[in-house]
C-alpha positions, 0 to 999 in steps of 0.5 A: 522248740514246740514242733518236735518233728522239725528235726529233718533228719532225725528218724528216731524223733520223726517216726513218732509223728502221726503223719509219718508213713513207713515204707512197706515191702514195695520200698523199691518203687515207693515214692510216698513214704517218708523213708525212701531209697536215694535212687527213688528220690533221684527218680522223682527229681528226674520225673520233675525234669531236674538235672541230677548230675550237678547234684550228684557231683556236689554230693560226691565233692562234699563227701570227699572234702568231708573225709579229707577234713576228717583224715587227721582224726581217722589217722589218729584213731587208727594209730591208737587202736592198731598195733604198729607191728601189724603191717597189714592191719585193716580197720574201717569206719562206716560214716553216715552223712545226712545231706539236705537237698534244697529246692534249688538242687543244692546239697547241704551237709547237715551232720555226720554220724560217726556211729550210724545205726545198723538197726533193721527193726522198727519198734511199734508200741502195743496197747499193753505198753510192750514194744513189738519189733518189726523188720523194716525191709528198706533198712534191711536192704540198705544196711545189709548191702552197706555192710556187705559192700564194706566187707568186700572192700576191706577184704580186697588184696593190699597193693604193694 
């Protein structure tokens, strides 16, 4: 409890650490910041001689099983929020999965965020107490791609 920065996946806490290194505009190739693209992490693992295919399969399986376990909740929410006379209604939910990869290349589900942040700004405290918001290029890239892909999927034609 004395180490506030021990919460591995909680960005809102860890970003306040003096040791935290934000990514800059070179985030596509950056492997030194504390917030990186998943592809950068995979690249680092490959450079260490690790076989990433079993890890990717674990993450895929873990994600699929989690969504299957959530289906009763998702189905109930759909019926609560979508009128039954809308035969071709579309709804979606973006879920955030926090997955820890241990030193044995095992994937562990840490938490699921039902309402993941789509914020693309980093708050920087100023000496006068004000807060300056700066665009995070890595967040902009990841989150705009996510939303764009999601909208593309939901706008696909229905299969009859």
